C-alpha positions as YAML, in Angstrom:
chain: A
units: angstrom
residues:
- id: 1
  name: MET
  ca: [75.77, -37.32, -23.04]
- id: 2
  name: TRP
  ca: [78.71, -38.18, -25.28]
- id: 3
  name: PRO
  ca: [81.25, -40.95, -24.62]
- id: 4
  name: GLY
  ca: [84.90, -40.38, -23.89]
- id: 5
  name: ALA
  ca: [87.97, -42.32, -22.83]
- id: 6
  name: ASP
  ca: [87.63, -40.80, -19.33]
- id: 7
  name: GLY
  ca: [83.85, -40.86, -18.92]
- id: 8
  name: GLU
  ca: [80.90, -38.99, -20.41]
- id: 9
  name: HIS
  ca: [80.82, -35.37, -21.60]
- id: 10
  name: PHE
  ca: [78.23, -32.72, -22.41]
- id: 11
  name: LYS
  ca: [80.19, -31.47, -25.42]
- id: 12
  name: PHE
  ca: [81.53, -33.48, -28.35]
- id: 13
  name: PRO
  ca: [84.60, -32.23, -30.26]
- id: 14
  name: SER
  ca: [84.76, -32.76, -34.01]
- id: 15
  name: VAL
  ca: [87.75, -35.11, -34.10]
- id: 16
  name: VAL
  ca: [88.06, -38.44, -35.91]
- id: 17
  name: GLN
  ca: [90.98, -40.86, -35.47]
- id: 18
  name: TYR
  ca: [91.66, -43.61, -38.01]
- id: 19
  name: LEU
  ca: [93.57, -46.55, -36.53]
- id: 20
  name: LYS
  ca: [95.87, -49.00, -38.28]
- id: 21
  name: ASP
  ca: [93.38, -51.87, -37.94]
- id: 22
  name: GLY
  ca: [90.68, -49.90, -39.79]
- id: 23
  name: SER
  ca: [88.68, -48.93, -36.69]
- id: 24
  name: LYS
  ca: [87.81, -45.35, -35.76]
- id: 25
  name: ARG
  ca: [87.64, -43.24, -32.62]
- id: 26
  name: PHE
  ca: [85.62, -40.07, -32.21]
- id: 27
  name: GLY
  ca: [85.60, -36.96, -30.02]
- id: 28
  name: PHE
  ca: [86.92, -37.50, -26.51]
- id: 29
  name: MET
  ca: [87.61, -41.17, -27.28]
- id: 30
  name: VAL
  ca: [90.61, -40.11, -29.37]
- id: 31
  name: ARG
  ca: [93.99, -40.76, -27.73]
- id: 32
  name: GLY
  ca: [97.57, -41.47, -28.72]
- id: 33
  name: ALA
  ca: [98.04, -44.51, -30.94]
- id: 34
  name: PRO
  ca: [100.90, -45.58, -33.23]
- id: 35
  name: ASP
  ca: [100.36, -45.43, -36.99]
- id: 36
  name: SER
  ca: [97.06, -43.59, -36.61]
- id: 37
  name: THR
  ca: [95.77, -40.51, -38.41]
- id: 38
  name: THR
  ca: [93.75, -37.90, -36.55]
- id: 39
  name: ARG
  ca: [91.53, -35.40, -38.36]
- id: 40
  name: ALA
  ca: [90.29, -32.21, -36.72]
- id: 41
  name: HIS
  ca: [88.81, -28.99, -38.13]
- id: 42
  name: PHE
  ca: [87.62, -31.11, -41.07]
- id: 43
  name: LYS
  ca: [84.51, -28.93, -41.52]
- id: 44
  name: ILE
  ca: [86.66, -26.10, -42.90]
- id: 45
  name: PRO
  ca: [86.75, -27.38, -46.52]
- id: 46
  name: LEU
  ca: [82.94, -27.53, -46.39]
- id: 47
  name: MET
  ca: [82.65, -24.04, -44.88]
- id: 48
  name: ALA
  ca: [84.83, -22.62, -47.66]
- id: 49
  name: VAL
  ca: [82.47, -23.81, -50.41]
- id: 50
  name: GLY
  ca: [80.61, -21.09, -52.28]
- id: 51
  name: ASP
  ca: [82.88, -18.07, -51.76]
- id: 52
  name: ASP
  ca: [86.34, -18.45, -53.19]
- id: 53
  name: SER
  ca: [87.37, -14.81, -53.25]
- id: 54
  name: GLY
  ca: [86.27, -12.99, -50.08]
- id: 55
  name: PRO
  ca: [88.36, -12.28, -46.97]
- id: 56
  name: LYS
  ca: [86.40, -14.83, -44.92]
- id: 57
  name: HIS
  ca: [87.37, -17.54, -47.40]
- id: 58
  name: LYS
  ca: [91.02, -16.50, -47.11]
- id: 59
  name: ASP
  ca: [90.82, -16.70, -43.31]
- id: 60
  name: LEU
  ca: [89.39, -20.21, -43.55]
- id: 61
  name: LYS
  ca: [92.08, -21.34, -45.98]
- id: 62
  name: ASP
  ca: [94.82, -19.83, -43.82]
- id: 63
  name: PHE
  ca: [93.48, -21.60, -40.74]
- id: 64
  name: ALA
  ca: [93.24, -24.87, -42.70]
- id: 65
  name: ASN
  ca: [96.82, -24.59, -43.94]
- id: 66
  name: ARG
  ca: [98.23, -23.79, -40.50]
- id: 67
  name: SER
  ca: [96.21, -26.43, -38.64]
- id: 68
  name: GLY
  ca: [96.94, -29.21, -41.14]
- id: 69
  name: SER
  ca: [93.24, -29.52, -41.99]
- id: 70
  name: ASP
  ca: [93.67, -28.44, -45.61]
- id: 71
  name: LEU
  ca: [92.14, -31.70, -46.85]
- id: 72
  name: SER
  ca: [90.96, -32.24, -50.39]
- id: 73
  name: TRP
  ca: [87.19, -31.95, -50.68]
- id: 74
  name: GLU
  ca: [86.95, -35.73, -51.30]
- id: 75
  name: ASP
  ca: [88.91, -36.55, -48.13]
- id: 76
  name: ALA
  ca: [87.01, -33.99, -46.05]
- id: 77
  name: ARG
  ca: [83.68, -35.39, -47.26]
- id: 78
  name: CYS
  ca: [84.67, -38.92, -46.18]
- id: 79
  name: VAL
  ca: [85.62, -37.69, -42.69]
- id: 80
  name: LEU
  ca: [82.39, -35.68, -42.42]
- id: 81
  name: VAL
  ca: [80.30, -38.73, -43.34]
- id: 82
  name: ASP
  ca: [82.11, -40.83, -40.71]
- id: 83
  name: HIS
  ca: [81.62, -38.07, -38.12]
- id: 84
  name: PHE
  ca: [77.89, -37.67, -38.74]
- id: 85
  name: LYS
  ca: [77.38, -41.43, -38.98]
- id: 86
  name: PHE
  ca: [78.84, -41.82, -35.50]
- id: 87
  name: LEU
  ca: [76.54, -39.07, -34.20]
- id: 88
  name: HIS
  ca: [73.53, -40.75, -35.82]
- id: 89
  name: ASP
  ca: [74.35, -44.21, -34.47]
- id: 90
  name: HIS
  ca: [75.09, -42.90, -30.97]
- id: 91
  name: ILE
  ca: [71.77, -41.06, -30.84]
- id: 92
  name: GLN
  ca: [69.90, -44.16, -32.02]
- id: 93
  name: ASN
  ca: [71.59, -46.30, -29.36]
- id: 94
  name: GLN
  ca: [70.77, -43.72, -26.67]
- id: 95
  name: LEU
  ca: [67.12, -43.75, -27.72]
- id: 96
  name: LYS
  ca: [67.01, -47.55, -27.56]
- id: 97
  name: ASP
  ca: [68.49, -47.46, -24.05]
- id: 98
  name: HIS
  ca: [65.71, -45.16, -22.81]
- id: 99
  name: PHE
  ca: [62.60, -45.92, -24.87]
- id: 100
  name: SER
  ca: [60.73, -48.96, -26.15]
- id: 101
  name: GLU
  ca: [60.81, -49.99, -29.82]
- id: 102
  name: GLU
  ca: [57.13, -49.02, -30.13]
- id: 103
  name: ILE
  ca: [57.71, -45.45, -28.91]
- id: 104
  name: ILE
  ca: [60.72, -45.00, -31.18]
- id: 105
  name: ARG
  ca: [58.84, -46.43, -34.16]
- id: 106
  name: ASP
  ca: [55.77, -44.22, -33.70]
- id: 107
  name: ALA
  ca: [57.56, -41.02, -32.67]
- id: 108
  name: ARG
  ca: [58.56, -38.26, -35.05]
- id: 109
  name: ILE
  ca: [62.18, -37.53, -34.11]
- id: 110
  name: GLU
  ca: [63.54, -34.22, -35.32]
- id: 111
  name: TYR
  ca: [67.22, -33.30, -35.37]
- id: 112
  name: ILE
  ca: [68.72, -29.81, -35.20]
- id: 113
  name: ILE
  ca: [72.28, -29.61, -36.51]
- id: 114
  name: THR
  ca: [74.13, -26.34, -36.10]
- id: 115
  name: HIS
  ca: [76.70, -24.73, -38.37]
- id: 116
  name: PRO
  ca: [78.93, -21.62, -38.25]
- id: 117
  name: VAL
  ca: [77.48, -18.42, -39.69]
- id: 118
  name: LEU
  ca: [80.36, -18.38, -42.20]
- id: 119
  name: MET
  ca: [78.81, -21.33, -44.04]
- id: 120
  name: SER
  ca: [77.38, -20.38, -47.45]
- id: 121
  name: ASP
  ca: [74.06, -21.58, -48.86]
- id: 122
  name: ALA
  ca: [75.95, -23.87, -51.25]
- id: 123
  name: ALA
  ca: [77.84, -25.39, -48.33]
- id: 124
  name: LYS
  ca: [74.59, -25.96, -46.42]
- id: 125
  name: GLU
  ca: [73.17, -27.92, -49.35]
- id: 126
  name: MET
  ca: [76.30, -30.08, -49.43]
- id: 127
  name: MET
  ca: [76.02, -30.55, -45.67]
- id: 128
  name: LYS
  ca: [72.48, -31.89, -46.13]
- id: 129
  name: ASP
  ca: [73.75, -34.46, -48.66]
- id: 130
  name: ILE
  ca: [76.48, -35.57, -46.24]
- id: 131
  name: ILE
  ca: [74.00, -35.83, -43.35]
- id: 132
  name: GLY
  ca: [71.69, -37.97, -45.50]
- id: 133
  name: GLU
  ca: [74.56, -40.24, -46.53]
- id: 134
  name: ALA
  ca: [75.39, -40.68, -42.82]
- id: 135
  name: GLY
  ca: [71.95, -42.16, -42.12]
- id: 136
  name: PHE
  ca: [69.76, -39.22, -41.13]
- id: 137
  name: GLN
  ca: [66.36, -38.76, -42.75]
- id: 138
  name: ILE
  ca: [66.78, -35.31, -44.34]
- id: 139
  name: SER
  ca: [63.12, -34.40, -43.83]
- id: 140
  name: ASP
  ca: [63.69, -34.75, -40.07]
- id: 141
  name: VAL
  ca: [66.77, -32.49, -40.02]
- id: 142
  name: SER
  ca: [66.86, -28.71, -39.57]
- id: 143
  name: LEU
  ca: [70.05, -26.70, -40.00]
- id: 144
  name: LEU
  ca: [70.47, -23.78, -37.61]
- id: 145
  name: ASP
  ca: [73.38, -21.36, -37.38]
- id: 146
  name: GLU
  ca: [75.31, -21.67, -34.14]
- id: 147
  name: ALA
  ca: [74.75, -18.08, -33.07]
- id: 148
  name: LEU
  ca: [70.96, -18.41, -33.26]
- id: 149
  name: ALA
  ca: [71.05, -21.80, -31.52]
- id: 150
  name: ALA
  ca: [73.09, -20.34, -28.66]
- id: 151
  name: SER
  ca: [70.80, -17.31, -28.50]
- id: 152
  name: CYS
  ca: [67.77, -19.59, -28.09]
- id: 153
  name: ALA
  ca: [69.49, -21.29, -25.15]
- id: 154
  name: LEU
  ca: [70.95, -18.18, -23.52]
- id: 155
  name: ARG
  ca: [68.41, -15.45, -24.26]
- id: 156
  name: PRO
  ca: [68.68, -13.01, -21.34]
- id: 157
  name: PRO
  ca: [65.59, -11.66, -19.54]
- id: 158
  name: LEU
  ca: [63.95, -8.54, -20.93]
- id: 159
  name: ASP
  ca: [65.60, -5.56, -19.22]
- id: 160
  name: SER
  ca: [63.25, -2.86, -20.53]
- id: 161
  name: MET
  ca: [60.64, -2.19, -23.15]
- id: 162
  name: GLY
  ca: [61.33, -0.66, -26.54]
- id: 163
  name: ARG
  ca: [64.11, -1.24, -29.07]
- id: 164
  name: VAL
  ca: [66.40, -3.27, -26.82]
- id: 165
  name: ALA
  ca: [68.75, -5.98, -28.07]
- id: 166
  name: PHE
  ca: [71.56, -8.25, -26.92]
- id: 167
  name: ILE
  ca: [74.76, -9.31, -28.69]
- id: 168
  name: LEU
  ca: [75.88, -12.93, -28.47]
- id: 169
  name: ALA
  ca: [79.35, -14.23, -29.38]
- id: 170
  name: ASP
  ca: [79.80, -17.98, -29.80]
- id: 171
  name: ALA
  ca: [83.56, -18.58, -29.85]
- id: 172
  name: GLY
  ca: [84.69, -22.15, -30.39]
- id: 173
  name: GLY
  ca: [87.87, -23.81, -31.57]
- id: 174
  name: CYS
  ca: [87.88, -22.68, -35.20]
- id: 175
  name: THR
  ca: [85.24, -19.97, -35.59]
- id: 176
  name: ILE
  ca: [83.71, -17.01, -33.80]
- id: 177
  name: ASP
  ca: [80.04, -16.31, -34.56]
- id: 178
  name: VAL
  ca: [78.53, -13.01, -33.43]
- id: 179
  name: THR
  ca: [74.92, -11.94, -33.79]
- id: 180
  name: THR
  ca: [72.45, -9.40, -32.42]
- id: 181
  name: TYR
  ca: [68.85, -10.22, -31.49]
- id: 182
  name: THR
  ca: [65.91, -8.65, -29.75]
- id: 183
  name: HIS
  ca: [64.65, -10.47, -26.67]
- id: 184
  name: LEU
  ca: [62.04, -12.09, -28.94]
- id: 185
  name: LEU
  ca: [64.93, -13.54, -31.00]
- id: 186
  name: GLU
  ca: [64.23, -11.25, -33.95]
- id: 187
  name: PRO
  ca: [67.50, -10.53, -35.82]
- id: 188
  name: VAL
  ca: [68.61, -6.92, -35.61]
- id: 189
  name: CYS
  ca: [71.38, -7.11, -38.20]
- id: 190
  name: PRO
  ca: [73.09, -9.89, -40.19]
- id: 191
  name: SER
  ca: [75.28, -12.28, -38.20]
- id: 192
  name: ASP
  ca: [79.02, -12.15, -38.75]
- id: 193
  name: GLY
  ca: [81.95, -14.41, -38.00]
- id: 194
  name: SER
  ca: [85.62, -15.22, -38.43]
- id: 195
  name: ALA
  ca: [88.00, -18.19, -38.48]
- id: 196
  name: CYS
  ca: [89.79, -16.94, -35.35]
- id: 197
  name: GLY
  ca: [88.62, -19.33, -32.64]
- id: 198
  name: ILE
  ca: [90.69, -20.24, -29.62]
- id: 199
  name: SER
  ca: [92.56, -23.01, -31.48]
- id: 200
  name: LEU
  ca: [94.38, -20.15, -33.21]
- id: 201
  name: VAL
  ca: [96.12, -19.47, -29.88]
- id: 202
  name: ASP
  ca: [97.62, -22.97, -30.01]
- id: 203
  name: LEU
  ca: [98.70, -22.50, -33.64]
- id: 204
  name: GLU
  ca: [100.46, -19.22, -32.81]
- id: 205
  name: PHE
  ca: [102.44, -20.94, -30.05]
- id: 206
  name: ARG
  ca: [103.13, -24.04, -32.15]
- id: 207
  name: ASP
  ca: [104.49, -22.01, -35.08]
- id: 208
  name: MET
  ca: [106.83, -20.11, -32.75]
- id: 209
  name: ILE
  ca: [108.17, -23.18, -31.02]
- id: 210
  name: ARG
  ca: [108.63, -25.13, -34.28]
- id: 211
  name: GLU
  ca: [110.79, -22.30, -35.60]
- id: 212
  name: GLU
  ca: [112.80, -22.14, -32.39]
- id: 213
  name: LEU
  ca: [113.16, -25.92, -31.97]
- id: 214
  name: PRO
  ca: [113.62, -27.33, -35.50]
- id: 215
  name: TRP
  ca: [114.36, -30.80, -34.07]
- id: 216
  name: LEU
  ca: [110.66, -31.09, -33.19]
- id: 217
  name: LYS
  ca: [109.91, -32.12, -36.78]
- id: 218
  name: ASP
  ca: [111.55, -35.47, -35.96]
- id: 219
  name: GLU
  ca: [109.88, -35.76, -32.54]
- id: 220
  name: PRO
  ca: [106.09, -35.73, -33.09]
- id: 221
  name: ASP
  ca: [105.39, -37.34, -29.72]
- id: 222
  name: ILE
  ca: [107.37, -34.65, -27.89]
- id: 223
  name: GLU
  ca: [105.60, -31.93, -29.85]
- id: 224
  name: ARG
  ca: [102.28, -33.52, -28.90]
- id: 225
  name: ASP
  ca: [103.32, -33.45, -25.23]
- id: 226
  name: ILE
  ca: [104.36, -29.79, -25.48]
- id: 227
  name: MET
  ca: [101.07, -28.82, -27.10]
- id: 228
  name: SER
  ca: [99.15, -30.73, -24.45]
- id: 229
  name: GLU
  ca: [100.98, -28.89, -21.66]
- id: 230
  name: PHE
  ca: [100.51, -25.58, -23.42]
- id: 231
  name: GLY
  ca: [96.78, -26.33, -23.68]
- id: 232
  name: LYS
  ca: [96.63, -26.77, -19.90]
- id: 233
  name: ALA
  ca: [98.51, -23.51, -19.35]
- id: 234
  name: LYS
  ca: [96.28, -21.68, -21.85]
- id: 235
  name: ALA
  ca: [93.14, -22.94, -20.12]
- id: 236
  name: ILE
  ca: [94.03, -21.22, -16.82]
- id: 237
  name: PHE
  ca: [95.92, -18.20, -18.15]
- id: 238
  name: GLU
  ca: [94.49, -14.92, -16.78]
- id: 239
  name: GLY
  ca: [96.99, -12.42, -18.16]
- id: 240
  name: THR
  ca: [98.26, -11.36, -14.75]
- id: 241
  name: GLU
  ca: [100.99, -14.00, -14.39]
- id: 242
  name: LYS
  ca: [104.60, -12.87, -14.76]
- id: 243
  name: ALA
  ca: [105.47, -15.94, -16.79]
- id: 244
  name: VAL
  ca: [104.18, -19.35, -17.90]
- id: 245
  name: SER
  ca: [106.32, -22.50, -17.90]
- id: 246
  name: ILE
  ca: [105.72, -25.52, -20.13]
- id: 247
  name: TYR
  ca: [107.33, -28.69, -18.75]
- id: 248
  name: PHE
  ca: [108.25, -31.68, -20.94]
- id: 249
  name: ARG
  ca: [110.95, -34.32, -21.39]
- id: 250
  name: PRO
  ca: [113.32, -33.21, -24.19]
- id: 251
  name: PRO
  ca: [115.71, -35.50, -26.06]
- id: 252
  name: SER
  ca: [119.35, -35.49, -24.99]
- id: 253
  name: ASP
  ca: [121.97, -33.19, -26.49]
- id: 254
  name: VAL
  ca: [119.65, -30.36, -27.58]
- id: 255
  name: GLU
  ca: [120.75, -26.75, -27.25]
- id: 256
  name: LYS
  ca: [119.35, -24.01, -25.08]
- id: 257
  name: THR
  ca: [117.34, -21.36, -26.94]
- id: 258
  name: LYS
  ca: [115.54, -18.11, -26.13]
- id: 259
  name: HIS
  ca: [112.59, -19.83, -24.46]
- id: 260
  name: PHE
  ca: [113.82, -23.38, -23.94]
- id: 261
  name: ASP
  ca: [116.11, -24.56, -21.13]
- id: 262
  name: PRO
  ca: [117.05, -28.26, -21.56]
- id: 263
  name: ASN
  ca: [118.39, -28.52, -18.01]
- id: 264
  name: ALA
  ca: [115.16, -27.28, -16.47]
- id: 265
  name: LYS
  ca: [113.14, -29.14, -19.16]
- id: 266
  name: THR
  ca: [110.95, -26.10, -19.65]
- id: 267
  name: ILE
  ca: [109.76, -23.62, -22.21]
- id: 268
  name: CYS
  ca: [109.34, -20.30, -20.39]
- id: 269
  name: LEU
  ca: [107.05, -17.62, -21.81]
- id: 270
  name: LYS
  ca: [106.77, -14.08, -20.48]
- id: 271
  name: ARG
  ca: [103.34, -12.60, -19.87]
- id: 272
  name: ALA
  ca: [103.54, -10.35, -22.94]
- id: 273
  name: GLU
  ca: [104.54, -13.29, -25.12]
- id: 274
  name: MET
  ca: [101.62, -15.35, -23.88]
- id: 275
  name: ILE
  ca: [99.20, -12.48, -24.47]
- id: 276
  name: LYS
  ca: [100.51, -12.13, -28.01]
- id: 277
  name: PHE
  ca: [99.29, -15.65, -28.82]
- id: 278
  name: PHE
  ca: [95.76, -14.50, -27.92]
- id: 279
  name: LYS
  ca: [95.96, -11.30, -29.96]
- id: 280
  name: SER
  ca: [94.23, -12.45, -33.17]
- id: 281
  name: THR
  ca: [91.39, -14.17, -31.31]
- id: 282
  name: GLU
  ca: [90.85, -11.26, -28.91]
- id: 283
  name: GLU
  ca: [90.95, -8.63, -31.67]
- id: 284
  name: SER
  ca: [88.56, -10.58, -33.88]
- id: 285
  name: LEU
  ca: [86.12, -10.98, -31.01]
- id: 286
  name: ARG
  ca: [86.37, -7.27, -30.12]
- id: 287
  name: ASN
  ca: [85.97, -6.11, -33.74]
- id: 288
  name: LEU
  ca: [82.99, -8.38, -34.46]
- id: 289
  name: VAL
  ca: [81.20, -7.25, -31.30]
- id: 290
  name: GLY
  ca: [82.01, -3.61, -32.09]
- id: 291
  name: LYS
  ca: [80.59, -3.87, -35.61]
- id: 292
  name: GLN
  ca: [77.39, -5.49, -34.37]
- id: 293
  name: HIS
  ca: [77.00, -2.79, -31.70]
- id: 294
  name: GLU
  ca: [77.55, -0.02, -34.24]
- id: 295
  name: GLU
  ca: [74.98, -1.49, -36.65]
- id: 296
  name: ALA
  ca: [72.43, -1.96, -33.87]
- id: 297
  name: MET
  ca: [72.80, 1.67, -32.75]
- id: 298
  name: LYS
  ca: [72.37, 2.89, -36.35]
- id: 299
  name: LEU
  ca: [69.05, 1.04, -36.42]
- id: 300
  name: GLY
  ca: [67.96, 2.69, -33.19]
- id: 301
  name: TYR
  ca: [68.53, -0.22, -30.79]
- id: 302
  name: THR
  ca: [70.04, -0.12, -27.34]
- id: 303
  name: VAL
  ca: [72.29, -3.09, -26.56]
- id: 304
  name: SER
  ca: [71.52, -4.09, -22.98]
- id: 305
  name: ARG
  ca: [73.72, -7.16, -22.65]
- id: 306
  name: LEU
  ca: [76.70, -9.06, -24.12]
- id: 307
  name: VAL
  ca: [76.52, -12.86, -23.93]
- id: 308
  name: PHE
  ca: [79.74, -14.88, -24.38]
- id: 309
  name: THR
  ca: [79.49, -18.62, -25.03]
- id: 310
  name: GLY
  ca: [81.39, -21.49, -26.62]
- id: 311
  name: GLY
  ca: [84.59, -23.18, -25.51]
- id: 312
  name: ALA
  ca: [86.59, -19.93, -25.59]
- id: 313
  name: SER
  ca: [84.29, -18.37, -22.99]
- id: 314
  name: ALA
  ca: [85.83, -20.66, -20.35]
- id: 315
  name: ASN
  ca: [89.24, -19.05, -20.83]
- id: 316
  name: PRO
  ca: [90.04, -16.65, -17.95]
- id: 317
  name: TYR
  ca: [92.02, -14.23, -20.13]
- id: 318
  name: LEU
  ca: [89.35, -13.91, -22.83]
- id: 319
  name: LYS
  ca: [86.65, -13.70, -20.17]
- id: 320
  name: ARG
  ca: [88.51, -10.80, -18.51]
- id: 321
  name: LYS
  ca: [88.84, -9.04, -21.87]
- id: 322
  name: TRP
  ca: [85.15, -9.68, -22.58]
- id: 323
  name: ASN
  ca: [84.25, -7.81, -19.41]
- id: 324
  name: GLN
  ca: [86.12, -4.78, -20.79]
- id: 325
  name: PHE
  ca: [84.09, -4.63, -24.02]
- id: 326
  name: LEU
  ca: [81.45, -1.87, -24.30]
- id: 327
  name: PRO
  ca: [81.70, -0.31, -20.81]
- id: 328
  name: GLY
  ca: [78.33, 0.04, -19.11]
- id: 329
  name: VAL
  ca: [76.76, -2.93, -20.90]
- id: 330
  name: GLN
  ca: [76.02, -5.96, -18.73]
- id: 331
  name: LYS
  ca: [78.13, -9.08, -19.49]
- id: 332
  name: THR
  ca: [77.28, -12.76, -19.05]
- id: 333
  name: TRP
  ca: [78.83, -16.02, -20.25]
- id: 334
  name: SER
  ca: [78.13, -19.72, -20.45]
- id: 335
  name: VAL
  ca: [80.46, -22.38, -21.85]
- id: 336
  name: ASN
  ca: [77.75, -24.89, -22.83]
- id: 337
  name: ALA
  ca: [74.92, -23.24, -24.71]
...
């Protein structure tokens, strides 16, 4: 279990907050604080190492620029070391709470750390250096791509004999990883991925509202409140609602715009506008699954099941769209793989 300001959690987001007094907060412990700096999506500079020309690299750089995570490599490395050091220390403290010093001393403890399939071999080597600097014994660490790790946890039962496979999509905040395996976890074709995770939905909305409400650049706290309320609306959006309203407290003397009504203190979005924010994520997910399915069929495999996991799989709209992929193929999902 991972600590948070409101209790313990199964998942742990990659967020680091640097406070004015020099202390740090991590994951769900991060909350609003004056004169603090919060870093998220800081793995992107590492993921971009090793391929500086391909379309995947461009997607990563675009996401980094839009999300404000376009850190220099030196800054990103420092944040990564802090992140992994916290993970290491938390695990050690958890072990001490549950086992004696003798058991911990004599046991061989192995760590499995996952990474997106977009990460190059050069980036993996750099990741090992960072993990070692954070306190892990490198010989005890195995790196595993997130799609394979999720497949190990969510492998469906064997539906029939022969050349049968399943496709798994692990869609998180930044990336989508899609892979195809047999029921014995033998890879059918190379994994694929994109930098079009569900955080892109927030960025699409944020860019629109910043253009429409230019005064937000001087009101970071209000923008933070708007994004928080949008996040809540996004989390329950099914795509059948006529409209979605975002409530917040605006400053005085601001003008009404296309979506914003200062008297009602709302930003109102029509269904089609809300769906448009999901377009890039949905299309990327659909295209990646389609390519994997096409490759599997060329190799003579029958895809018996689609498995959807990661944070995005909790979203009602994306879950509904997932159920429309590849008609006739069974669909399952699980948020925590």
